[in-house]
C-alpha positions in Angstrom: 2.1 99.4 -51.2 -0.3 99.5 -54.5 -2.2 96.8 -55.0 -1.0 94.7 -58.3 -3.6 93.2 -60.5 -3.3 89.8 -62.0 -5.1 88.1 -65.0 -5.7 84.8 -65.1 -3.0 83.5 -67.7 -0.2 85.2 -65.8 -1.4 82.9 -62.8 0.3 80.0 -64.7 3.6 81.3 -65.2 4.0 81.1 -61.7 3.1 77.6 -61.0 5.8 75.7 -59.6 7.1 72.2 -61.0 6.4 69.0 -58.7 8.7 68.9 -56.0 9.6 65.9 -53.8 7.4 64.6 -50.9 8.2 66.3 -47.6 7.6 65.3 -43.9 7.5 68.6 -41.8 6.7 69.6 -38.2 5.4 72.6 -37.5 4.5 74.3 -34.2 2.2 77.2 -33.6 2.1 79.5 -30.4 -0.8 81.4 -30.3 -4.5 81.5 -30.0 -7.6 81.1 -32.1 -6.2 82.9 -35.3 -3.3 79.8 -35.5 -6.3 77.5 -34.4 -8.0 78.8 -37.7 -5.0 78.8 -39.6 -3.8 75.5 -38.8 -6.2 72.9 -37.3 -8.7 72.4 -39.8 -7.5 71.8 -43.7 -4.0 72.3 -43.7 -2.8 68.5 -43.1 -5.5 67.5 -45.8 -3.6 69.9 -48.4 -0.7 68.4 -47.8 -1.6 65.0 -47.8 -3.3 65.5 -51.4 0.3 66.8 -52.5 1.6 63.6 -51.0 3.7 65.4 -47.9 2.9 64.4 -44.3 2.7 67.1 -41.5 2.8 66.6 -38.0 0.7 70.0 -36.7 0.9 71.4 -33.3 -0.7 74.3 -31.5 -0.3 75.6 -28.2 -3.1 77.7 -28.0 -5.2 80.2 -25.9 -7.9 82.1 -26.4 -7.1 85.9 -27.4 -3.6 85.2 -25.9 -1.1 88.2 -26.5 2.4 87.9 -26.8 2.8 89.4 -23.3 0.3 86.3 -22.2 2.6 83.8 -23.8 5.7 85.7 -22.3 4.6 85.4 -18.9 3.1 82.1 -19.3 7.0 81.0 -20.4 8.3 82.8 -17.3 6.3 81.1 -15.0 6.2 77.9 -16.8 2.2 77.9 -16.7 0.3 74.8 -17.7 -2.2 77.3 -19.6 -2.3 76.0 -22.9 -4.6 73.9 -24.7 -2.3 71.6 -26.9 -3.7 70.7 -29.9 -1.7 67.8 -32.2 -2.4 66.3 -35.6 -0.7 63.1 -36.8 -1.7 60.9 -39.3 -4.8 63.4 -39.5 -6.4 62.8 -36.0 -6.2 65.3 -33.3 -5.7 65.0 -30.0 -6.0 68.0 -27.6 -3.8 67.7 -24.2 -5.1 70.5 -21.6 -2.9 72.1 -19.0 0.0 72.1 -20.9 3.2 74.1 -20.7 5.3 76.1 -23.4 8.5 74.0 -22.8 6.6 70.8 -22.8 4.9 71.6 -26.1 8.2 72.8 -27.8 10.3 69.6 -26.5 7.6 67.7 -27.6 8.5 67.2 -31.4 11.8 68.2 -33.1 9.9 70.7 -34.7 11.0 72.2 -38.0 9.4 75.7 -37.5 7.7 77.1 -34.7 5.4 80.0 -35.0 5.1 83.1 -33.1 1.9 85.6 -33.7 0.3 88.6 -31.9 -2.9 89.2 -30.5 -4.9 90.6 -33.6 -5.9 93.7 -31.7 -2.7 94.4 -31.0 -1.1 93.3 -34.4 0.0 96.4 -36.2 1.1 98.1 -33.2 4.6 98.0 -33.3 5.4 98.8 -29.3 3.1 96.0 -27.9 5.9 93.6 -29.1 8.5 94.6 -27.0 9.9 93.6 -25.0 7.8 89.9 -25.0 8.8 88.7 -28.8 12.6 89.1 -28.2 12.1 87.1 -24.8 9.8 84.5 -26.4 12.2 84.1 -29.7 15.3 83.1 -27.3 12.8 81.1 -25.4 11.9 78.9 -27.7 15.3 78.8 -29.1 16.3 77.3 -25.6 13.9 74.8 -25.5 13.7 73.5 -29.4 15.3 70.1 -29.6 16.0 70.4 -33.6 19.3 72.1 -34.0 17.5 73.2 -37.6 14.6 74.6 -36.5 13.5 77.7 -38.2 11.5 80.3 -36.2 8.0 81.8 -38.2 6.2 84.9 -37.2 2.2 84.4 -38.4 1.0 87.6 -39.7 -2.7 87.4 -39.2 -5.5 89.6 -40.9 -7.4 92.4 -40.6 -11.0 92.7 -39.4 -13.7 92.8 -41.5 -15.1 96.3 -42.4 -18.2 96.2 -40.2 -16.4 94.1 -36.9 -17.8 95.0 -33.8 -14.4 94.3 -31.7 -13.2 96.9 -29.4 -9.5 96.5 -30.5 -10.7 97.7 -34.4 -10.5 101.1 -32.8 -6.8 100.9 -32.7 -6.9 101.2 -36.6 -9.7 103.5 -36.6 -12.3 100.8 -37.9 -10.9 101.2 -41.1 -9.6 97.5 -42.7 -7.1 98.8 -45.0 -5.5 100.8 -42.6 -5.3 97.8 -40.1 -4.0 95.7 -43.1 -1.3 97.9 -44.0 -0.3 98.5 -40.5 0.0 94.6 -39.5 2.2 94.4 -42.4 4.4 97.4 -41.8 4.8 95.6 -38.3 5.6 92.4 -39.1 8.0 93.5 -41.6 9.9 95.5 -38.9 9.7 93.3 -36.2 11.0 90.4 -38.1 14.1 92.4 -39.3 14.9 93.8 -36.1 14.7 90.3 -34.6 16.6 88.0 -37.6 12.9 86.0 -37.6 13.5 84.5 -41.4 10.1 83.6 -42.3 6.6 85.8 -42.3 3.6 83.4 -43.3 1.4 86.0 -44.8 -2.1 84.9 -43.7 -3.6 88.4 -43.6 -2.4 89.2 -47.2 -4.0 86.0 -48.4 -7.3 87.1 -46.7 -7.0 90.5 -48.2 -6.4 89.3 -51.5 -9.2 87.1 -51.4 -11.6 89.9 -50.2 -10.8 91.8 -54.0 -12.4 88.8 -55.6 -16.1 87.7 -55.9 -15.9 86.4 -52.4 -15.8 90.4 -51.1 -15.9 90.7 -47.5 -17.2 87.4 -46.4 -13.9 86.2 -44.8 -14.8 86.1 -41.4 -17.8 84.7 -39.3 -18.0 87.6 -36.7 -15.5 90.0 -38.0 -12.2 88.7 -37.0 -12.5 84.9 -36.6 -11.9 83.2 -40.3 -14.9 82.1 -42.1 -15.5 78.3 -41.5 -14.9 77.0 -44.8 -13.3 78.8 -47.6 -11.9 81.5 -45.1 -9.7 78.8 -43.0 -8.8 77.2 -46.1 -7.5 80.1 -47.7 -5.1 80.7 -44.6 -4.0 76.9 -44.7 -3.1 77.2 -48.2 -0.9 80.4 -47.5 0.8 78.1 -44.5 1.4 75.0 -47.0 3.2 77.1 -49.3 5.5 78.6 -47.2 6.4 75.4 -45.3 6.7 73.3 -48.3 7.6 75.7 -50.8 5.2 74.0 -53.2 2.5 76.0 -55.2 -0.9 75.2 -53.8 -2.8 76.4 -57.2 -4.3 73.0 -58.5 -4.2 71.1 -55.1 -6.8 68.2 -55.2 -8.2 68.6 -52.0 -11.1 71.0 -50.8 -13.6 71.1 -48.6 -17.0 69.2 -49.4 -18.7 72.6 -48.2 -17.0 75.1 -50.5 -17.3 75.4 -54.4 -14.5 74.8 -57.2 -14.6 78.5 -57.9 -14.2 79.3 -54.1 -11.1 76.9 -53.6 -9.5 78.2 -56.7 -10.1 81.6 -55.2 -8.6 80.4 -52.0 -5.6 78.9 -53.4 -4.7 82.0 -55.9 -5.0 84.1 -53.0 -2.6 82.2 -51.1 -0.4 82.1 -54.0 -0.2 85.5 -54.5 0.3 86.4 -50.9 3.3 84.1 -51.1 4.5 85.7 -54.3 4.0 89.1 -53.0 3.7 89.3 -48.9 3.1 93.1 -48.7 1.0 93.6 -51.4 -3.0 93.6 -52.0 -3.4 91.5 -55.4 -6.3 92.1 -56.8 -8.5 89.2 -58.5 -10.9 89.5 -61.4 -12.7 86.5 -60.1 
């Protein structure tokens, strides 16, 4: 996976024409990484472009695919169910996966692995195949599409014990995550990968450097989370996020632009790092 270098004039060749407004319902089954990616800026990015989202997140901090599988088979009310409607978040404690899946006619439902195992192929089985079947069983929208959320590598100086799985090497972790995501989604027929991990890695090549995580593994609260949200927005709407008018008040125009193009090129080149000269 060779890194690509993109010059700014080339960027504008990729900008998409306007597409009509969309109403989309998206549910994540995840952990704190789905919180980082979906719960903070995704709704506002969509709203700024005339789109309406209903966002759900069935989350348990540090939850692996194995834990989600165990909860599903035992119908455990183990989840904090966060739901954003009209920009307002409500949280329902002690919720089951089944209840969250049935709550809306979701257009998209995503699954993801816990971060320290995200590049370890064997940790996905037998749990991910069983979870995909479980989601299909209880989804109420016959046209629902499964997503796989490809999360990010840790910061170089991360102290997380799971970083040892990758010899404490950020690029090794990133490449293993990409290769594993490609392999498992191809084997299971999951049609869409959300390349948040590539977007974050793209942003690390810019002037932001290795500052995209606040504690070595969770995303930085503003431009870090915003980068992931931009990636989700492009993937679920098919609309280019570059030039979107919404940005958090706490980040500069330059950093917002870096986040947007990092996400945009992750969507175009999801398995390759794009070097950004900004």
